[in-house]
N, C-alpha and C positions, 0 to 999 in steps of 0.2 A: 503745366502743369501735371505732373506724373501720377500724385497718390492726392486722393480726396480722403478724409478721415468722416467716417458717419458718426463716429462714436460719440459719446455725452463726453463731457468732462468729467474725471475722475476715473477714467479707463484705463490708466495707463498712457495715457497719451502723450506725459512730459518723457517719459522711457522711452515710447514709440517716436518721439520727436528726435530724441538721439541718435537711435538706430538708422532711421530713415538718414538721417545728415551722416552716418560714418560710411552707409552703403552708398553715397554721391547721391541722392536724392533731396537734399537741401539746397539754399536754405529749407526750411520748413516751418509755416506759418502756425501761430499755438497762440495762444489767450498771453501766454507770457510776451509774444512780442507786442500786442497792446499794451500790454501794461509797461515795457521798457519805453514805448515810443509812444506816449501819450496822444500825438496828432490823431494817433490811429482810431483813437475811443469817437472823434467826430463823423471819421468816415463812416463805421459802424452804424453811429447812430443817426445817419442817414439812409442807410440801409435797412433798420429796422424802424424805422419814422416811413418809410416810400418816396422817399424824394430820390433816391438812385439805387441803381445796383449795376455800378460799372466792374463788372467783375476782375476784368483785365487789370485795371489800372488801379485798385485793390490790391492784387496779389503779385505786381509788377517787380520781376526779382526772384521770385518765390516758386520752387520746383513741387512743393507738397505742401497742404494743410490740415490740419490737425484739431479737435478740441472746438470749445463754444470761443465766439460765436460762429466760426465757419461750419460746425458741422451742424448747427441749427439750419443751415440750406442747402442740405446735402442733396436735393431734388434739382435742387436748380444749378449746383455747381457739377454734378454729375451729367445733367443737359449739356451746360455749357463748355464741359471738356470731354468733349464722348471718348477720348483716348485713353483718357486717363484712369487707373485703377481706384477702385475703392476699397477700403480698410475698415472694416466694423469693429472695431473695440470693444470688448464686452466683460463682466464678471458677475460674481454672484451679485443678483441685485438688491438682497439684503445686505451685503458688506458695502455694494456701492454706495446706497442711501446712506449709512454711517458716514463713512466718506464726504458725501457730499453735503450731509447738513451740517458736518463739524468745520467746515471750510465754505465752500463757495455761495451756499443758501444761507450760512450762517452770517456772512457779512450781507447778504442783501436781506436779511430780516431784521438787520441791525441798524437799516436804512429808516425802517417804519416806527413812528410813533416818535415822541422826543428824548431826544438821546441825553445822555448825563453832561455836566457844563464842558468839562475835559474834552468830549469827541466833539462835541458842537464846536469848541476853539479849535481845536485840529482839522474838521471840515471847513471853518472857515478861511484859516491859514491855505490851506490846500487849493481854496475856490481864489484867493488871491493870488497864488504863487504860481497855481498849473490849471487854468481852468479850463483844460482840454480835459484833464483827468479829474475835475471836479463832476464832469459828465458822466463818468463812467458808471455810477446807478442807473441812470435813469438810461443809458446803452444796455445793461443787462437785461434790465426789464423790457425794453423794447424788441431785443433780439431773440431771448429765450427765456427768460423768468415767464414771461405774459403767455407769448404764443406758444411754446410747447408745453407749459405748466400749467398755464391759466393762471399764473400769480400764485395756485395754492404748494409755496414748497414748503409747507410745515405739514404740509398731509402726508404723512408717510405712506400710506394704501394708494393714495391718488399715484404720489410722487413713482412707485414700486409699478404701477399699474402702467404709467406713461413710459416708464423705461421698456418694460416687456413688450409694449406695443409697437414701439419704436425701432426696437431689435426685430420685430415679425415683419413690419413692414419693411425694414433696409432688405430682410431675405428675400422678401416677396417681390421687389420692386428691380433690384439690381441682378442682369444675370447673372449666374453661377460661376461662369470663367471670369467674370471683371470684379470677384468679389472676395475678398478674403475674410473671414469672423475670427478674430483673431486676442487672445489672452494674453497677459504678458508674459506669464509661465511656458507659454509654448516656446519661448525661444525665436534662435534665428531660424530654424531649418523650412518650416509651412513658410516664415515672410519671406525667406531668399527666393525658396521655390515659387512662389507666385508673382515674386517681383523680377525673377529670371535673374539673377544676379549670385555671385560666390557668396558662401558664408565666409564672414572674415574670422580671423584668429585673434578675437577679441571677447569676453564677454559679453551675454546681453546686457546691456542698460537696465539698471535699476535706479530708478528714482524714485524716495520715501518722500511723496509729494504730499501727503498731509502734515508731516513735521514739518515740511520746507514752508508750506502754506503760511500757517502761523509764525513761522520765528522771519521770515523775511517781510513781513508786512510790515511792522514799525520800522524797519529800515527806509523801505519803499516810501513810508509815508514821510520819514526824516528829509530822504533826498528829495521828495517834490516839493517840502515846505525851504529848503535850505537852497536848493538848486533852480528851484522853478522850472522843473520841467515837467 
């Protein structure tokens, strides 16, 4: 493991994943990895519910890790991989909340209460065809929704306070020479200088994560139901 991401989801982690892989620091583990390979949901559920924390097995084959659920364990990962550098992705807290509340948290909140009949039918089909992925809501609760936010993801003031406290804690904990505080708009130069690699002859990746999140979800559910992955 060469790079550990300490930033919350929706702070440009998808773009940074692409950037690290262009720089030769991939494969990069990301929440998209868990979604693409649903057996990994059970691995993280075991971590979140305290059954095991075998980081080497979980990240086998990966040279970097970003986004939730990995970033919820930034302290443990930084201690376990002492030679790895740490990147803290940040953005304006208010804009971050707008993004996360419209995507990740919206999906988590939809799991509460009694959903409409159509959604219940989709859940039933997913559980039948992809029992690993059916555990995804439970995994997110166990790894970051509850331990990081106390389950209060619908409380804007609380969530922003947690975000700001997290940024301060990472800054205070990780030595300055090991840490890069990074925004997507910063581009290649600070990232490459921090990692000690040349600047690529290509634009810094820009992923429109919010639009992609909502667009991909129906296709993802259809694939799980039809293919049973």
